C-alpha positions as CSV (number, residue, x, y, z in Angstrom):
1,X,-49.7,-55.5,-87.1
2,X,-50.4,-57.9,-84.4
3,X,-47.8,-56.5,-82.1
4,X,-49.3,-52.9,-82.6
5,X,-52.8,-54.3,-82.2
6,X,-51.7,-55.7,-78.9
7,X,-50.1,-52.7,-77.8
8,X,-53.2,-50.4,-78.7
9,X,-55.6,-53.0,-76.7
10,X,-53.0,-52.7,-73.6
11,X,-53.0,-48.9,-73.9
12,X,-56.9,-49.0,-74.2
13,X,-57.3,-50.9,-71.0
14,X,-54.8,-48.7,-69.3
15,X,-56.6,-45.6,-70.2
16,X,-60.0,-46.9,-69.1
17,X,-58.7,-48.1,-66.0
18,X,-61.0,-48.5,-63.3
19,X,-64.0,-47.8,-65.5
20,X,-63.8,-51.5,-67.1
21,X,-62.5,-53.4,-64.2
22,X,-64.7,-56.2,-62.5
23,X,-63.3,-55.0,-59.3
24,X,-63.0,-50.9,-59.4
25,X,-61.8,-50.8,-55.9
26,X,-58.4,-48.8,-55.3
27,X,-55.5,-51.1,-56.4
28,X,-58.2,-53.7,-57.3
29,X,-57.5,-54.7,-53.8
30,X,-61.0,-56.1,-52.7
31,X,-59.7,-58.9,-50.4
32,X,-62.2,-62.0,-49.7
33,X,-60.2,-64.4,-47.8
34,X,-62.9,-67.1,-48.1
35,X,-62.1,-67.0,-51.8
36,X,-58.6,-67.3,-51.8
37,X,-56.6,-69.3,-54.4
38,X,-59.8,-70.4,-56.2
39,X,-59.8,-71.7,-60.0
40,X,-60.5,-69.7,-63.1
41,X,-64.5,-69.4,-63.7
42,X,-65.4,-69.6,-60.2
43,X,-69.0,-68.1,-59.4
44,X,-70.2,-67.2,-55.9
45,X,-72.9,-65.2,-54.1
46,X,-71.9,-62.3,-52.3
47,X,-73.6,-60.6,-49.3
48,X,-73.2,-56.9,-49.1
49,X,-73.6,-55.2,-45.8
50,X,-73.6,-51.3,-45.8
51,X,-70.8,-49.8,-43.8
52,X,-71.6,-46.9,-41.4
53,X,-72.8,-43.6,-43.1
54,X,-69.6,-41.9,-42.4
55,X,-67.7,-44.6,-44.4
56,X,-70.2,-44.6,-47.1
57,X,-70.0,-40.8,-47.5
58,X,-66.2,-40.9,-47.9
59,X,-66.6,-43.5,-50.6
60,X,-68.5,-41.5,-52.7
61,X,-66.1,-40.2,-55.7
62,X,-66.8,-38.7,-59.1
63,X,-66.2,-40.0,-62.5
64,X,-63.0,-38.7,-62.8
65,X,-61.9,-39.9,-58.9
66,X,-63.4,-43.4,-59.9
67,X,-60.8,-43.1,-63.1
68,X,-57.7,-42.2,-61.1
69,X,-58.0,-43.9,-57.9
70,X,-60.9,-46.5,-58.0
71,X,-64.1,-46.7,-56.0
72,X,-63.5,-47.0,-52.2
73,X,-65.5,-49.8,-50.5
74,X,-68.9,-48.7,-49.3
75,X,-70.0,-52.4,-48.3
76,X,-68.6,-55.1,-46.3
77,X,-68.7,-58.4,-48.4
78,X,-69.4,-62.0,-47.4
79,X,-69.1,-64.9,-49.7
80,X,-72.1,-67.1,-49.0
81,X,-73.7,-70.5,-50.0
82,X,-76.3,-70.5,-52.7
83,X,-79.1,-71.2,-50.2
84,X,-80.5,-68.7,-47.8
85,X,-83.5,-68.1,-46.1
86,X,-85.6,-65.1,-44.7
87,X,-88.2,-64.5,-42.0
88,X,-90.1,-61.3,-41.3
89,X,-87.2,-59.3,-39.9
90,X,-84.1,-61.4,-40.5
91,X,-82.0,-63.0,-43.3
92,X,-80.0,-66.3,-42.6
93,X,-77.1,-67.2,-44.6
94,X,-74.3,-69.7,-44.4
95,X,-70.7,-68.3,-45.2
96,X,-69.1,-70.1,-47.9
97,X,-66.3,-72.6,-46.9
98,X,-63.5,-73.1,-49.4
99,X,-62.5,-76.7,-48.2
100,X,-65.0,-79.4,-47.2
101,X,-64.0,-82.6,-45.7
102,X,-66.4,-85.5,-44.7
103,X,-65.3,-85.1,-41.0
104,X,-65.9,-81.3,-40.8
105,X,-69.4,-79.9,-39.6
106,X,-71.4,-77.8,-41.7
107,X,-70.9,-74.0,-41.1
108,X,-73.4,-72.5,-38.8
109,X,-76.0,-70.0,-40.3
110,X,-75.8,-66.4,-39.4
111,X,-78.7,-64.1,-39.2
112,X,-78.7,-60.6,-40.3
113,X,-81.5,-58.0,-39.5
114,X,-82.8,-56.8,-42.8
115,X,-82.9,-53.3,-42.0
116,X,-79.3,-53.1,-41.7
117,X,-79.2,-54.5,-45.2
118,X,-81.6,-52.0,-46.9
119,X,-80.2,-49.6,-49.2
120,X,-82.9,-47.3,-48.6
121,X,-84.3,-47.6,-45.0
122,X,-87.0,-45.3,-45.6
123,X,-88.7,-47.2,-48.3
124,X,-90.5,-50.4,-47.2
125,X,-89.9,-53.3,-49.1
126,X,-90.5,-57.2,-48.6
127,X,-87.9,-59.5,-46.9
128,X,-87.3,-61.1,-50.2
129,X,-86.5,-58.2,-52.2
130,X,-84.1,-56.8,-49.3
131,X,-82.6,-60.1,-49.7
132,X,-82.1,-60.0,-53.4
133,X,-80.9,-56.5,-53.3
134,X,-78.3,-57.6,-50.7
135,X,-77.1,-60.8,-52.5
136,X,-75.4,-60.4,-55.7
137,X,-73.7,-63.2,-57.8
138,X,-70.2,-62.7,-59.0
139,X,-68.0,-64.5,-61.5
140,X,-64.1,-64.7,-61.2
141,X,-63.1,-65.3,-64.7
142,X,-59.4,-65.8,-64.1
143,X,-59.8,-67.0,-60.3
144,X,-58.5,-65.4,-57.4
145,X,-55.0,-64.8,-55.9
146,X,-53.8,-65.9,-52.5
147,X,-55.5,-62.9,-50.6
148,X,-58.8,-63.5,-52.4
149,X,-58.6,-60.8,-54.8
150,X,-59.7,-60.9,-58.5
151,X,-57.0,-62.0,-60.7
152,X,-58.3,-60.5,-64.0
153,X,-58.9,-57.1,-62.2
154,X,-55.4,-57.0,-61.0
155,X,-54.0,-58.0,-64.5
156,X,-55.9,-55.4,-66.4
157,X,-54.7,-52.7,-63.8
158,X,-51.3,-54.0,-64.1
159,X,-51.1,-52.6,-67.6
160,X,-51.1,-49.0,-66.2
161,X,-48.1,-49.8,-64.3
162,X,-46.1,-51.6,-67.1
163,X,-46.9,-49.0,-69.9
164,X,-46.7,-46.2,-67.5
165,X,-43.3,-47.0,-66.5
166,X,-42.2,-47.8,-70.0
167,X,-43.4,-44.4,-71.2
168,X,-41.9,-42.2,-68.2
169,X,-38.8,-44.5,-68.9
170,X,-38.6,-43.7,-72.6
171,X,-39.2,-40.0,-72.2
172,X,-36.5,-39.6,-69.4
173,X,-34.1,-41.6,-71.8
174,X,-34.7,-39.9,-74.9
175,X,-34.5,-36.2,-73.3
176,X,-31.5,-36.9,-71.3
177,X,-29.9,-39.0,-73.8
178,X,-30.4,-36.6,-77.0
179,X,-29.2,-33.6,-74.9
180,X,-25.8,-35.2,-73.6
181,X,-25.3,-37.1,-77.1
182,X,-25.7,-34.1,-79.2
183,X,-23.4,-32.0,-77.0
184,X,-20.8,-34.6,-76.9
185,X,-21.0,-35.3,-80.9
186,X,-21.2,-31.6,-81.9
187,X,-19.1,-29.8,-79.7
188,X,-16.3,-32.9,-79.7
189,X,-12.8,-32.2,-78.2
190,X,-12.6,-32.5,-74.5
191,X,-16.4,-32.2,-73.9
192,X,-16.8,-35.3,-76.2
193,X,-14.0,-37.2,-74.1
194,X,-15.6,-36.2,-70.9
195,X,-19.1,-37.2,-71.8
196,X,-18.1,-40.5,-73.7
197,X,-16.2,-41.3,-70.4
198,X,-19.4,-40.9,-68.4
199,X,-21.1,-43.0,-70.9
200,X,-18.8,-45.7,-70.5
201,X,-18.9,-45.7,-66.8
202,X,-22.7,-45.9,-66.6
203,X,-22.8,-48.4,-69.4
204,X,-20.5,-50.8,-67.2
205,X,-23.0,-50.6,-64.5
206,X,-25.6,-53.5,-64.7
207,X,-29.1,-51.7,-64.9
208,X,-30.6,-53.3,-62.0
209,X,-28.0,-52.3,-59.7
210,X,-28.2,-48.7,-60.8
211,X,-32.0,-48.9,-60.3
212,X,-31.3,-50.3,-56.9
213,X,-28.7,-47.5,-56.2
214,X,-31.0,-44.6,-57.6
215,X,-34.0,-45.9,-55.1
216,X,-31.6,-46.0,-52.3
217,X,-30.7,-42.5,-53.1
218,X,-34.1,-41.3,-53.6
219,X,-34.6,-43.2,-49.9
220,X,-38.0,-44.2,-51.3
221,X,-39.8,-47.2,-53.0
222,X,-42.9,-47.1,-55.1
223,X,-44.4,-46.6,-58.4
224,X,-43.0,-43.2,-59.0
225,X,-39.5,-43.9,-57.9
226,X,-39.5,-46.9,-60.1
227,X,-40.4,-44.8,-62.9
228,X,-37.5,-42.2,-62.4
229,X,-35.1,-45.1,-61.4
230,X,-35.7,-47.0,-64.6
231,X,-35.7,-44.0,-66.8
232,X,-32.5,-42.7,-65.4
233,X,-30.7,-46.1,-66.4
234,X,-31.6,-46.2,-70.0
235,X,-30.2,-42.9,-71.4
236,X,-26.9,-44.4,-72.3
237,X,-28.2,-46.2,-75.6
238,X,-29.9,-43.0,-76.8
239,X,-27.0,-40.9,-76.0
240,X,-24.4,-43.3,-77.9
241,X,-27.0,-43.3,-81.3
242,X,-27.3,-39.5,-81.1
243,X,-23.3,-39.2,-80.5
244,X,-22.6,-41.5,-83.6
245,X,-25.2,-39.7,-85.6
246,X,-24.2,-36.1,-84.8
247,X,-20.6,-37.0,-85.7
248,X,-21.6,-38.0,-89.0
249,X,-24.2,-35.2,-89.9
250,X,-22.1,-32.2,-88.6
251,X,-19.7,-32.4,-91.3
252,X,-22.9,-32.2,-93.9
253,X,-23.0,-29.4,-96.4
254,X,-26.2,-28.0,-94.7
255,X,-24.6,-27.6,-91.6
256,X,-21.7,-25.9,-93.0
257,X,-24.1,-23.5,-94.8
258,X,-25.9,-22.9,-91.3
259,X,-22.7,-22.0,-89.9
260,X,-21.8,-19.6,-92.5
261,X,-25.4,-17.9,-92.1
262,X,-24.4,-17.4,-88.5
263,X,-27.0,-19.6,-87.0
264,X,-26.4,-20.3,-83.1
265,X,-25.2,-23.8,-82.3
266,X,-28.3,-24.5,-80.2
267,X,-30.5,-23.8,-83.4
268,X,-28.4,-26.0,-85.5
269,X,-28.5,-28.9,-83.3
270,X,-32.6,-28.7,-82.2
271,X,-33.7,-27.6,-85.5
272,X,-31.5,-29.1,-88.1
273,X,-29.7,-32.0,-86.7
274,X,-31.8,-33.8,-84.5
275,X,-34.7,-34.0,-86.7
276,X,-32.6,-36.1,-89.2
277,X,-32.3,-38.7,-86.4
278,X,-36.1,-39.3,-85.8
279,X,-35.8,-42.8,-87.4
280,X,-33.2,-44.4,-85.3
281,X,-34.4,-42.9,-82.3
282,X,-38.3,-44.0,-82.6
283,X,-36.8,-47.7,-83.3
284,X,-34.5,-47.2,-80.1
285,X,-37.5,-46.0,-78.1
286,X,-39.6,-48.9,-78.7
287,X,-36.7,-51.3,-77.7
288,X,-36.0,-49.3,-74.6
289,X,-40.1,-49.4,-73.8
290,X,-39.8,-53.3,-73.9
291,X,-36.4,-53.2,-71.9
292,X,-38.1,-51.0,-69.2
293,X,-41.0,-53.2,-68.9
294,X,-38.8,-56.2,-68.1
295,X,-36.6,-54.3,-65.8
296,X,-39.6,-53.1,-63.9
297,X,-41.0,-56.6,-63.6
298,X,-37.8,-58.0,-62.3
299,X,-37.4,-55.4,-59.5
300,X,-41.0,-55.9,-58.5
301,X,-40.4,-59.5,-58.2
302,X,-37.5,-59.1,-56.2
303,X,-39.4,-56.5,-54.0
304,X,-37.5,-53.5,-55.0
305,X,-39.9,-52.1,-57.3
306,X,-43.7,-51.4,-57.0
307,X,-44.8,-52.1,-53.6
308,X,-48.2,-54.0,-52.5
309,X,-50.8,-53.7,-52.9
310,X,-50.1,-52.0,-56.3
311,X,-50.9,-54.6,-58.9
312,X,-47.7,-54.9,-60.6
313,X,-47.3,-58.0,-63.0
314,X,-43.7,-58.7,-61.6
315,X,-45.1,-58.7,-58.1
316,X,-47.9,-61.1,-59.2
317,X,-45.2,-63.4,-60.7
318,X,-43.9,-63.3,-57.2
319,X,-46.8,-64.3,-55.4
320,X,-47.6,-66.8,-57.7
321,X,-44.0,-68.1,-57.5
322,X,-44.4,-68.7,-53.9
323,X,-47.3,-71.0,-54.3
324,X,-45.8,-73.3,-57.0
325,X,-46.4,-77.0,-56.2
326,X,-49.7,-76.0,-55.3
327,X,-53.1,-76.4,-57.7
328,X,-53.2,-72.3,-57.6
329,X,-49.6,-71.7,-58.2
330,X,-49.5,-72.7,-61.7
331,X,-52.1,-70.1,-63.2
332,X,-51.0,-67.4,-60.6
333,X,-47.7,-67.4,-62.0
334,X,-48.4,-68.0,-65.7
335,X,-51.1,-65.4,-66.2
336,X,-48.9,-62.2,-65.3
337,X,-45.7,-63.9,-66.8
338,X,-47.6,-64.6,-70.0
339,X,-48.9,-60.8,-70.1
340,X,-45.4,-59.5,-69.5
341,X,-44.0,-61.8,-72.6
342,X,-46.9,-60.8,-74.7
343,X,-46.3,-57.0,-74.3
344,X,-42.6,-57.3,-74.5
345,X,-43.0,-59.5,-77.8
346,X,-45.3,-56.9,-79.2
347,X,-42.9,-53.9,-78.7
348,X,-40.0,-56.1,-80.2
349,X,-42.0,-56.8,-83.1
350,X,-43.2,-53.1,-83.7
351,X,-39.8,-52.0,-83.3
352,X,-38.4,-54.6,-86.1
353,X,-41.4,-53.2,-88.3
354,X,-40.3,-49.6,-87.7
355,X,-36.5,-50.6,-88.4
356,X,-37.5,-51.8,-91.6
357,X,-39.7,-49.0,-92.6
358,X,-36.9,-46.5,-91.9
359,X,-34.2,-48.8,-93.5
360,X,-33.6,-47.1,-97.1
361,X,-32.3,-50.5,-98.2
362,X,-35.5,-52.1,-97.8
363,X,-37.2,-53.2,-100.9
364,X,-40.7,-51.5,-101.6
365,X,-43.7,-53.6,-102.6
């Protein structure tokens, strides 16, 4: 139940997507260099400077556009120190400085014309009101990465890629594996030998090498290429299980009765034989789901899967790994690594539960 609960939570986060992210910019890629590698719990004031009207018009998206691709930035954001002052027509702030030393001079104040910061220039407001509207407080619950991006937002958005690649890989592997395994097991003869030889060859190639070869053949690296490549490497498990089940079921009495009644082979396979394999296929699909998540994370870690700035958990582990030995390296590696481990463990626990549920030898009560 714990595994299923965590999977449902991740699925909910993936479905809500940008609607629930603290940083809902595309790919949660709002980078503030002054805040790079900050620890969890960081709280900072942010000055929002409106971009030109043309850029702000292009940044307007609807509710569905926000859900699919995020909210393009309509402001330039500058981290500032807590204290600021206003005059009749200007706002003076000190930019936030990450590292201070006893010998370093304080950062000089920067001035901004208040009218350039006002959201509605047609409405007159007091200098203090304009300053309060332009300055907001932001909390980074899990800190920031080496580019100054919100770690929590990128972790949450990474569930989309991990669950998405697992779902696509399972669908491809189940459809392709069922088709090849069913034909091999039911037809038999030289067709079975040929397809079994194909399965053996594909089985002998390491999965990660096969994904690399498929990516090179497609001449592309990206999210969808990774989805398809991982799916095309996982059909052999399904095909072998379906073939074995088909060899056992094709001699059953109900199959002989269907042949006597003149039912076409395609109907016997898809309407009568494959539905009897639902249990083993569901259990295998959950294990393939976990394997696909691990394979995608490994590829992204090596730089062969999802490409920046997409927030893949494997890519985030790689970014943290490059900082190991620093204060920030620990949590930047640990957080996405823990997310991968928990999601894979949840699918393995779900698979174990489904296996026991479909096992007729499991005692009831």
